[in-house]
ROSERO-26188 format. One record per residue (C-alpha): residue number from 1; residue in one letter; chain; x, y, z. Coordinates in pm, 1 decimal. Layout:
BEGIN
[atom NUM A A [X Y Z]];
...
REM end
This chain:
BEGIN
[atom 1 M A [2565.7 -4297.5 360.7]];
[atom 2 K A [2741.2 -4023.8 163.5]];
[atom 3 Q A [3100.8 -3944.9 262.2]];
[atom 4 L A [3130.1 -3600.3 417.7]];
[atom 5 S A [3465.4 -3417.8 406.7]];
[atom 6 V A [3524.7 -3185.6 702.6]];
[atom 7 V A [3781.6 -2949.5 854.0]];
[atom 8 V A [3796.1 -2809.0 1207.7]];
[atom 9 I A [3896.1 -2450.4 1293.7]];
[atom 10 D A [3960.1 -2382.8 1662.9]];
[atom 11 D A [4240.6 -2201.7 1844.6]];
[atom 12 E A [4229.7 -2442.5 2141.6]];
[atom 13 P A [4420.6 -2771.4 2085.3]];
[atom 14 L A [4219.5 -2968.8 2341.4]];
[atom 15 C A [3890.3 -2860.2 2184.0]];
[atom 16 R A [4014.2 -2965.9 1840.7]];
[atom 17 Q A [4118.6 -3302.0 1982.9]];
[atom 18 D A [3782.1 -3355.4 2154.5]];
[atom 19 L A [3588.6 -3277.0 1837.1]];
[atom 20 R A [3820.6 -3490.2 1625.4]];
[atom 21 D A [3763.8 -3784.0 1862.5]];
[atom 22 V A [3385.1 -3752.5 1838.3]];
[atom 23 L A [3397.8 -3712.7 1458.7]];
[atom 24 G A [3601.0 -4034.6 1445.2]];
[atom 25 K A [3294.2 -4225.1 1563.9]];
[atom 26 F A [3119.1 -4152.2 1233.4]];
[atom 27 P A [3260.1 -4372.0 952.1]];
[atom 28 H A [3110.9 -4152.9 677.9]];
[atom 29 V A [3313.7 -3848.5 795.1]];
[atom 30 N A [3638.2 -3785.5 606.7]];
[atom 31 F A [3851.7 -3563.3 832.0]];
[atom 32 L A [4073.2 -3346.9 606.8]];
[atom 33 G A [4256.3 -3144.5 868.2]];
[atom 34 E A [4246.2 -2876.0 1135.3]];
[atom 35 A A [4376.5 -2523.8 1185.5]];
[atom 36 E A [4456.8 -2308.6 1486.7]];
[atom 37 T A [4527.9 -1967.3 1330.8]];
[atom 38 L A [4329.2 -1768.9 1075.9]];
[atom 39 P A [4597.8 -1782.5 801.5]];
[atom 40 E A [4622.4 -2159.7 850.7]];
[atom 41 A A [4243.9 -2184.2 835.5]];
[atom 42 T A [4217.9 -1987.9 511.6]];
[atom 43 D A [4488.9 -2196.2 343.4]];
[atom 44 L A [4335.7 -2522.9 463.4]];
[atom 45 I A [3988.3 -2437.4 335.8]];
[atom 46 H A [4125.5 -2326.5 -0.9]];
[atom 47 K A [4339.6 -2637.8 -48.7]];
[atom 48 A A [4108.3 -2900.5 100.3]];
[atom 49 M A [3776.7 -2762.8 -35.8]];
[atom 50 P A [3574.6 -2944.1 234.0]];
[atom 51 D A [3202.9 -3008.4 226.6]];
[atom 52 L A [3170.2 -2887.0 583.1]];
[atom 53 L A [3352.0 -2654.9 822.7]];
[atom 54 F A [3338.0 -2683.1 1202.3]];
[atom 55 L A [3412.9 -2330.2 1320.5]];
[atom 56 D A [3485.5 -2200.7 1669.6]];
[atom 57 L A [3318.2 -1861.5 1708.1]];
[atom 58 S A [3593.7 -1717.9 1928.3]];
[atom 59 L A [3923.9 -1706.4 1740.2]];
[atom 60 G A [4161.5 -1488.6 1938.3]];
[atom 61 H A [4084.6 -1123.3 1866.5]];
[atom 62 R A [3851.6 -1201.6 1577.0]];
[atom 63 S A [3507.2 -1359.7 1579.9]];
[atom 64 G A [3430.6 -1670.8 1380.5]];
[atom 65 F A [3152.1 -1479.0 1207.3]];
[atom 66 D A [3398.3 -1219.9 1074.8]];
[atom 67 F A [3627.3 -1495.5 953.1]];
[atom 68 F A [3343.2 -1681.8 782.5]];
[atom 69 R A [3235.6 -1362.3 606.1]];
[atom 70 S A [3585.8 -1331.9 458.1]];
[atom 71 I A [3582.5 -1676.6 292.0]];
[atom 72 S A [3481.5 -1689.5 -73.0]];
[atom 73 P A [3346.5 -1933.2 -167.3]];
[atom 74 A A [3253.9 -2067.0 174.9]];
[atom 75 P A [3170.2 -2429.1 258.1]];
[atom 76 L A [2872.3 -2521.9 469.4]];
[atom 77 C A [2944.5 -2440.0 830.8]];
[atom 78 I A [2857.2 -2568.3 1178.1]];
[atom 79 A A [2934.6 -2336.0 1468.4]];
[atom 80 V A [3111.9 -2491.3 1767.1]];
[atom 81 T A [3132.2 -2268.1 2073.4]];
[atom 82 A A [3124.0 -2248.5 2450.8]];
[atom 83 D A [2879.9 -1955.4 2426.5]];
[atom 84 P A [2516.0 -2072.0 2399.3]];
[atom 85 T A [2382.5 -1721.9 2322.1]];
[atom 86 Q A [2492.0 -1676.4 1958.5]];
[atom 87 G A [2260.6 -1926.6 1792.3]];
[atom 88 A A [2037.4 -1665.1 1629.3]];
[atom 89 T A [2337.1 -1496.4 1467.2]];
[atom 90 A A [2466.6 -1831.9 1343.1]];
[atom 91 F A [2140.5 -1902.3 1164.4]];
[atom 92 D A [2139.9 -1549.2 1019.6]];
[atom 93 F A [2467.1 -1656.9 855.5]];
[atom 94 D A [2287.3 -1965.2 721.2]];
[atom 95 F A [2498.0 -2205.0 928.6]];
[atom 96 V A [2384.1 -2566.1 919.1]];
[atom 97 D A [2379.0 -2599.9 1297.7]];
[atom 98 Y A [2505.9 -2457.7 1626.4]];
[atom 99 L A [2684.7 -2688.2 1871.5]];
[atom 100 V A [2778.3 -2600.9 2229.0]];
[atom 101 K A [3099.2 -2741.4 2375.0]];
[atom 102 P A [3158.1 -3010.5 2482.8]];
[atom 103 V A [2999.7 -3165.5 2173.9]];
[atom 104 E A [2798.1 -3480.1 2241.4]];
[atom 105 E A [2797.6 -3768.8 1994.5]];
[atom 106 A A [2419.1 -3779.5 1951.2]];
[atom 107 R A [2395.8 -3404.6 1894.1]];
[atom 108 L A [2682.1 -3416.6 1644.3]];
[atom 109 G A [2505.3 -3696.0 1458.0]];
[atom 110 Q A [2199.1 -3474.2 1414.4]];
[atom 111 A A [2413.7 -3190.5 1282.2]];
[atom 112 L A [2588.4 -3418.6 1030.9]];
[atom 113 K A [2252.6 -3540.4 899.0]];
[atom 114 R A [2144.2 -3179.9 847.0]];
[atom 115 A A [2464.6 -3108.8 658.3]];
[atom 116 I A [2412.2 -3406.9 427.4]];
[atom 117 R A [2057.4 -3292.7 352.8]];
[atom 118 R A [2180.0 -2939.3 279.9]];
[atom 119 I A [2449.9 -3065.6 43.6]];
[atom 120 G A [2190.4 -3269.2 -142.9]];
[atom 121 D A [1961.9 -2966.4 -167.8]];
[atom 122 D A [2244.9 -2746.0 -300.1]];
[atom 123 R A [2351.1 -2997.5 -564.3]];
[atom 124 T A [2000.2 -3052.6 -696.8]];
[atom 125 R A [1898.5 -2687.2 -682.5]];
[atom 126 Q A [1814.5 -2544.7 -1022.2]];
[atom 127 M A [1910.3 -2199.2 -1142.5]];
[atom 128 P A [1635.0 -1951.3 -1049.6]];
[atom 129 T A [1435.4 -1725.3 -1279.4]];
[atom 130 F A [1368.8 -1361.0 -1190.4]];
[atom 131 L A [1103.4 -1120.6 -1315.6]];
[atom 132 V A [1281.8 -785.4 -1335.0]];
[atom 133 E A [1243.5 -445.9 -1495.3]];
[atom 134 I A [1490.7 -359.8 -1772.9]];
[atom 135 S A [1446.4 -34.4 -1965.8]];
[atom 136 K A [1092.1 0.4 -1823.6]];
[atom 137 K A [992.6 -345.9 -1949.3]];
[atom 138 K A [920.9 -658.5 -1745.4]];
[atom 139 V A [1172.6 -926.6 -1843.5]];
[atom 140 L A [1221.1 -1287.7 -1732.9]];
[atom 141 L A [1588.2 -1324.0 -1649.6]];
[atom 142 Q A [1734.5 -1673.2 -1617.3]];
[atom 143 G A [1983.3 -1728.4 -1335.8]];
[atom 144 A A [2246.4 -1852.0 -1580.6]];
[atom 145 E A [2229.2 -1515.9 -1762.6]];
[atom 146 I A [2326.2 -1313.7 -1456.1]];
[atom 147 Q A [2686.3 -1195.0 -1460.2]];
[atom 148 Q A [2695.8 -971.2 -1153.8]];
[atom 149 I A [2475.7 -882.4 -858.2]];
[atom 150 A A [2504.4 -542.6 -690.0]];
[atom 151 A A [2330.7 -416.5 -376.1]];
[atom 152 M A [2126.3 -96.1 -399.4]];
[atom 153 G A [1946.3 -17.6 -74.8]];
[atom 154 N A [1644.5 -247.5 -44.2]];
[atom 155 Y A [1704.9 -374.9 -398.4]];
[atom 156 V A [1963.8 -566.3 -596.2]];
[atom 157 V A [2073.5 -494.9 -951.7]];
[atom 158 L A [2113.6 -804.0 -1170.8]];
[atom 159 H A [2364.2 -744.2 -1451.4]];
[atom 160 S A [2318.4 -951.5 -1767.4]];
[atom 161 G A [2363.5 -939.4 -2142.4]];
[atom 162 K A [2004.4 -814.3 -2163.7]];
[atom 163 G A [2080.1 -516.4 -1942.5]];
[atom 164 K A [2048.8 -430.4 -1575.7]];
[atom 165 G A [1741.7 -563.0 -1397.9]];
[atom 166 I A [1622.1 -427.9 -1064.0]];
[atom 167 L A [1478.1 -667.6 -807.7]];
[atom 168 R A [1333.9 -590.8 -465.4]];
[atom 169 S A [1539.1 -829.1 -252.3]];
[atom 170 T A [1839.9 -840.3 -22.6]];
[atom 171 M A [2173.9 -972.2 -142.1]];
[atom 172 R A [2153.3 -1267.3 97.4]];
[atom 173 E A [1803.7 -1364.1 -21.4]];
[atom 174 T A [1909.6 -1342.8 -386.3]];
[atom 175 L A [2229.4 -1546.3 -348.1]];
[atom 176 A A [2044.1 -1813.0 -149.1]];
[atom 177 Q A [1842.1 -1901.0 -460.5]];
[atom 178 F A [2153.8 -2008.8 -654.2]];
[atom 179 P A [2357.7 -2327.3 -614.2]];
[atom 180 K A [2631.1 -2270.1 -356.6]];
[atom 181 G A [2950.9 -2127.8 -505.8]];
[atom 182 S A [2782.3 -1973.1 -810.7]];
[atom 183 F A [2904.2 -1623.6 -716.8]];
[atom 184 L A [3222.4 -1481.6 -563.2]];
[atom 185 Q A [3234.5 -1163.3 -355.8]];
[atom 186 L A [3421.6 -867.1 -503.5]];
[atom 187 S A [3330.2 -612.9 -237.7]];
[atom 188 R A [3073.1 -551.2 32.3]];
[atom 189 G A [2791.3 -492.5 -215.3]];
[atom 190 R A [2899.6 -671.3 -534.0]];
[atom 191 W A [2925.0 -1036.7 -637.9]];
[atom 192 I A [3043.0 -1184.3 -968.0]];
[atom 193 A A [2930.4 -1506.4 -1135.7]];
[atom 194 H A [3206.2 -1764.2 -1102.9]];
[atom 195 D A [3172.8 -1870.5 -1467.0]];
[atom 196 Q A [3232.7 -1512.9 -1590.3]];
[atom 197 I A [3590.4 -1498.8 -1459.4]];
[atom 198 E A [3863.7 -1556.9 -1716.7]];
[atom 199 G A [4162.6 -1455.8 -1504.8]];
[atom 200 W A [4307.5 -1183.5 -1288.1]];
[atom 201 E A [4584.2 -925.9 -1289.2]];
[atom 202 K A [4753.0 -691.3 -1045.2]];
[atom 203 K A [4803.2 -320.4 -1102.5]];
[atom 204 A A [5018.5 -159.6 -835.3]];
[atom 205 S A [4874.7 -304.0 -515.3]];
[atom 206 K A [4524.2 -359.0 -654.1]];
[atom 207 L A [4369.9 -682.1 -781.9]];
[atom 208 F A [4142.7 -685.7 -1087.1]];
[atom 209 L A [3934.1 -972.3 -1221.6]];
[atom 210 C A [3939.3 -1020.7 -1599.0]];
[atom 211 L A [3597.8 -1121.3 -1728.0]];
[atom 212 K A [3511.0 -1307.4 -2045.7]];
[atom 213 D A [3378.8 -984.9 -2200.3]];
[atom 214 K A [3724.8 -827.0 -2133.7]];
[atom 215 T A [3593.3 -608.7 -1852.1]];
[atom 216 L A [3828.4 -547.3 -1558.9]];
[atom 217 L A [3664.5 -532.6 -1216.2]];
[atom 218 P A [3847.6 -414.2 -902.6]];
[atom 219 V A [3846.9 -636.4 -595.0]];
[atom 220 S A [3821.7 -478.1 -250.8]];
[atom 221 R A [4119.4 -503.9 -17.8]];
[atom 222 R A [3907.4 -709.6 220.9]];
[atom 223 N A [3825.3 -974.6 -40.9]];
[atom 224 K A [4159.3 -973.3 -222.4]];
[atom 225 S A [4330.4 -1252.8 -27.3]];
[atom 226 S A [4037.9 -1495.9 -31.4]];
[atom 227 L A [3978.2 -1446.0 -404.3]];
[atom 228 L A [4346.3 -1491.7 -487.4]];
[atom 229 R A [4355.8 -1813.9 -289.8]];
[atom 230 F A [4048.6 -1938.5 -472.7]];
[atom 231 L A [4174.6 -1840.8 -818.2]];
[atom 232 T A [4530.7 -1969.3 -770.4]];
[atom 233 P A [4566.8 -2349.7 -795.8]];
[atom 234 P A [4732.5 -2496.2 -484.5]];
[atom 235 Q A [5098.0 -2597.5 -523.9]];
[atom 236 K A [5152.2 -2972.6 -548.8]];
REM end
């Protein structure tokens, strides 16, 4: 069975220990580490680049959902919580599974199998093709041609070398058609293709991404830290 690298984020030491003990019963799980605080969690995810994140949904004064939204790019995620009522929200976030504490071995085994299937699906997923309107003409736009995606009400705008194509879709639905990690979040309504980024620079307190076409794009304050961590190689 494929090796699965995982990290655990939980602010309760005993809960982390319990989950670590159950994970240890699965020889194909490679445990990379754990974190108690949000800064520790962000650094760990950036440095370890795990396949899978086990995330407590109650992290002090911040919800696990808010934390997950701030990670870019985000690994696959399994929610681990004492609250059995948040399952619908977890699946809205496209989590692999939703586990209620204390986590049972059999139930964890099911969740790990789902994660392995999802990883296989992501790695074999092909770039999508979109039929969009550019300059009043219908154009087939290959996924690899898309440089940016911007939200516009009930539509998204696909930026490419051919122009800007408008597609009736949500941002979440559009991103879900690409292999995981293809796009990084610049702001609430804008994502940039990972392969378009050439570097970054700071001006005053603002962060700008430098694209291959020499365009500079501002990064929102909310996404600044996660993007910097992703773009800066970890210190050895």
